[in-house]
N, C-alpha and C positions, 0 to 999 in steps of 0.2 A: 502494500499499499503507498502511495507517493503523499509527498508531505502536504499538502493543499488537502486529499482526504480525510490525513488523519486529524486535521486539522477540522475539516466538515467535521466528522464525528466527533470530536469533541467539545464544540459548539455546542449540535443537536444534544451532545448529552447534558453539558452544562444548560441550557434552555427549556430541556425534559426535567430534569431533575429541579429546576427554579420555580418550574409550575405545578410542579405538583406536590412538592414538600413546602414547610411549612419553616421559614427561618425561625433560630432563637441565637440569638448570644448567648453567654454568658463569661466573663470576663470573672479571670481572679483578681482577687480583693488582693492578692501580695503576690510577689515573686520571693521564692527564699534561694539565695546561695549556699549547698550544701558544700565544704570542702572532703574530699574523700579518699581512702587508704592510695590510690592510684595517682593521687598529686590532681586529678583535673577537678572542676566545680561542677555539680551536677544541679541545674534550676529547676527550680518546685513552685510547679502554681499550685498555693496556694487557699483553699477554702476556708478560716475560721470561723470556731465553735467554741461554744465555753464548756462545751460537756469532757466526761471525761473517756472516749475513743477518738482516734483515729487512724482514717481508714487510707493508707497510704497504695496508691495505685499506680504500676507502671505502663506508660501508655506504648499499645502494641507496636506491630510492625510499622502500622502505614501511618502511625503518631495521633494527635489527639484532635479530636474534630468537636464538635457539637455538640452531638450526644453527651460527649463525655465530661464536659463543661457543665450541661444543664442538667446531671442527676451530680452532681457534684455541689454543685450549687442548690438541688435541691436537699442534698444529705444534709448538711449546716444547715438550711435551715428545720431541719430536726435536731440539732446539739449533731450533729457527727463534723468532726473538723475533716478537712481531704487534702490531700495533697498529692497531685499528680507531676508526676518526674517523664521526664522524656529523656532514659540516659542513653537512646542510643542517637538522639539528637545532641544532644551537649556533647556527644564524646565525636561529635562529625565525623562520625559513618556512615555509610549507607545505609537505607530507611530498606528493610524487609527481613523476613525472617532468620535469613542466614545469619547476618548482624546479633540476632539476640538471641540466636543456637554460639554465640561467638562469647557471650560473656556466662561468667561462671556465679554471678548471684553475690558476690564480694561486696561491689557497688552496692550491691539492694539493702542485704545486711547493715553498711551504711549507716545509708538513710534511718533505716529501722533503728537502729541505736539514737542518731542524731535528733530523729523526731522525737522520742522518749525524753532522753534528754533535754530535749529543747521544751519542751512542751509538760513533762512529766503524764502525760495520757498513755493507754491501753492501745494499742498499735493489731490494725488487722490489715495483713498487706493481700491485697489486690489485682488483677489483671483481668485481660480478656484476648482473647484466639490467640496468637502466640507467645504475646508477653507474658498468661499464664506460668511460663516455663518459668523467666526472670523472679514471678510474683515466687514458685515453689523453689528455685535454687536460694533467693535470699533467706529464706525462712529456713534452708537447713544446715549454711554457713550460718545464719541465727543460732542453731542451736549446736555448732561446732565451735561457738566460742563459750562453752561454757557456763552459760548468764549465771550470777547469782540471785537476777531480778526479774521473774513469770513474765514480761508484763508483755509479751507476743500472742495474740487470742489466736490466730488460725488463721487461716484464707477465703476469700471470696472471689470464686473465678465467673469469669462469665465467656461458654460457649469454647472454652478449652482447645484451642491446638497443641498439642502436643509431638508429633512428629519430626520424627528426626529429617525426614525427607516426605517428597511425597510419593507416593508407590504409583508403576503403572499402572495401567488400569487393570483391575481383574486380580492387580495382588494388594492384599491388606497389609497395614501401614506398620510398621516398625518406630514407639514411642522413647522418646528422651530417657536417660536413665534416671532423670529426675525423679518422674511418675511411679517406679519400684524404689525409691528411696524415700517416699513423703510418710510422714506417721503423725502429721499436725490434724488436729479439725478441720475439716472444709467443708463449703457451701456453694454449691454453683447452682449457677443459673443458665440452664442448657436450652439456646432455641427453638423451638420443637421440628424448626424445618429450615436448620440452619447445614451447611454441606456434610458437617460431622456427626452428622445425628447416627448414621448407622452405625460408629463404630464406639458407639459412644459406651452401650452395655460392656465389651472389653477396657473399655478404659477407668470404668468404677472398679472393674475388679481389679486392675491390678495398683487404684489408689487404696483399696477399701482391705489391703489383704495385709495389712499389719496390728488390723483388727482400729484403727482410729475412725470415729462419725466422719460419716460422710453423706452430710445432706443434701439433696439434688431436688429440681424443680424446673419440669420444662415451663417454659414461657413461647407467648405471643413470637412471630418471624420478626417482628423489627426491634423485639427488646437485644436480638444478637447483630443487627447492625448501626452499631456505634461510627464507622467505617461514612458514612454518608459526612460529607460535610456540612450540611443541613439535616440536624432531626426530623427526619419524615413526621408527618403531625400523627401519626397511629400510634409512636414512638415518646410522642409527649405525652399521651394521654395515660400513657402504660407508666409514667415516669413517679404518679406521686402511690399506689400500689409498688410500684417496685422499691421505691425508698422507704416506704413503712415494715417490707416486706426482711429489708436488707437492715433497717434498725431492731424488729425484734430478731432476725437470726446471730446477731451479734452478741447479744445477748445469750442464746441456744449454746454457741460458740465457745462462751465461759465461763460454761456448767461445765468446759474438759480443759484436762489437764493439756495442752505443750510437750510433750514426751522432755527429758533436759538430756535424753542422748541423740544424735541422731542417727538414719540408719545407713548400713555404708553404702557410697555412690559409688557405681562401676566409670569406668572413663567412657568419654563419649568419644567415640570414631567417627569421624565427617565421613557424609559419605557421598558420592557426588549427586547434585541434584538430580530429581526424580522428571521434573519439569520435562515434558519433549518439546524438540523445537522440529519434528518430521514425525513419518506415520509408524509405529512399530507393530512384530508382531505381537497378536494381540497372544500375552500366558493364564486367563481366567479360564473360565469354563465355556468354548465356544459354540453352545448352543445359547441364542436369543429368545430369549423373554416377550413372553405373545402382548401386544400394544391394545389397548381395551381404553381409548383415554378419550375428552371432549374431547374439539382446534378454536380456534380460539372465535370460532364463526356459532359454538355452539352445539355444533353436530358431533355424533360418536364417530369413532373411528377407529376399527380394531383390524389388526393384523396377526396372525400366526402362524404366516407361510411366507418364507422368503428364501422359496428356489426361483431360482430362473431370473432373476437380477439381482444386481449388487445394489446393496440398498447400505446408505449411512444415515447414523442416529445422532443427530448433536443435542448433546444436555446443556442449556443455559441460563442465562439470565437477564436483567434488563440492568439490574445495576453493575452486573462483571463486567467492566469496557474493556477488555481480551474477549470477551463475547461480541457484542457491538461492532469491534472494529473487526473482527472476523466475518461478518453478515455481507459485506461489498462483496469479497472472494467467494461466498457461497454462492451466492445469488450469481454468479459468472461460472461458479461449477455447473451448475443447473444447465446454464444456457449450453454449455460446452459438450454435456454430456446428453443434450438433446435427440430425441431422436433412438438411443440406444435404451435396455430392459437397464435403465437405473432409477432409485428414485431415494429420494432426500428430504429425510424429516427432520422437522426440530421436536427438542423436548423441554419445554420453558419451568424452571424449576421452583414451584412454591410461592407462584405470584397468582395475583388472579386473572379474570379477564379482562375489566378494566384496564386494569395500569398494562397489560399484554398490547389491547386496543389501544391506548395514549398512545402507548412508546412506537404502535406500525405506524400511527400517523406523520409521526414524524422521522422514522428510516424506515425505508424501503424492504421491505420482505419475501423473497418471492418463492418462499418453497413454506408446507405449510407447517405450522407452528400447535401442536399439542399441546395442551394445559397438565401440568403436574402438580397438582393445586397445592395437594398437601404434602407432595413431595417424596410421597412412599413408592412408589415408582423407580427415581432415580436408586434410593434407598435399594432398592431390591435390584440392582444393577451393579452395586456399590460402585457410585461413582463418589467420590470425594470432592475432587476441585472441578471448575468451571472456568473455559468450557471441558468437558470429557465429548469423545467424539468415538462412535464405534463402525467398523468398516465389515461390511456382512459378503461375501461372497455368492456365486450364482447358485451353489451347491446348501445354502441357508446355513453357513457356518460363519462364527465371525473369525476374520483375519489379521484384521490390524485393528489399534485401539490410539488415540492420543490424547494427553490430559494438557492442552494449552493449544492457543489459537496459533495457528499457520494459513499458509495463504495455500485455498484451496486451488485457485487454480494455476499452480506452477504446473507445468507442464511435464516438467519427469513425474509430478503426483500423479496428473493426470491419464500417463503410459502405466504407472501401478494399479490405478484402476481400473483397468482395461483391460488389464491384462486378467481381472478373474473375472472377466465377463465369460 
């Protein structure tokens, strides 16, 4: 995709987002500079409160967003002080999950100690998405320092991503070592339509293996969307009940003890990125699942026989920028495969029809869009990342998969698809 096309898509996404979502900017009342053991300084966005609790929220891989600040403001009004720290940004590291995985938790432990020393308050560590890794590692490092004052209560996590890397389609993810070395009290708010919901049970099993209490609550999809630049209207509507729940859960976590001794932490061996840049041979079950979903026009679409043609099934979402960026190349792919036994089907993940139709008025989509409104179908296909695309050959077997956006009209890729006819 050329520069002008990307710019146009960026404008469309921005316009679409601003027309759908409600803007609410909540600025921190203070900035605090925290010196840490590495010699660096970490900037903290502080939302003061007079209560006895302080929630230290570590920014995720995409940084702090409007929803983070809106919820922090509301928690401060509930008398819970909130500190939000974007450690990756403070260290001038490249934003992303890779940078978060490189941190070992020492700086988070430094901030936990500093927060208590400065305020005298009990501390709850928190994170969402991949920053849950930093939150858990920070608590583990804090335990290692043989604390004489047990002021750390536990952790509150939002839709945690704790994978060592995104696995190829068809394979289950491996978890960061900290998952199996966590023994502190936890509360997890899991977005029921979040992309990681299919692995939530296996994550819980690992987090609970040492007998520590792990409370969970499934939340509406909007609660997991902290990464929106502007908090969606639905998210803002959930703020009050969510802040009330967090306040109650802090009290519940405080009834348990944080063990003085941490679990031994295995060494993290960094893997190569599992994000694909081209089609890869599919390593999961080769038999595709039957489809029975409504399309964007309200019509029921059923498909249980994939034989006799090449079928491309693309899982995507409007909030996923790479998904949106590859739509034009998917349009061109369909055009270039015209007249051949070929079918392109897209399945939107966990969004309602109104959102899809609004999006399709802004962005041209020339292929069928089916609606997986509860996200259950994507879960059955073990989709973790978006976009994810499966390529089925004329014998009805999945031959290739790709868990990232690619240029679908690339001549070599089209040649590769035609070999399956």
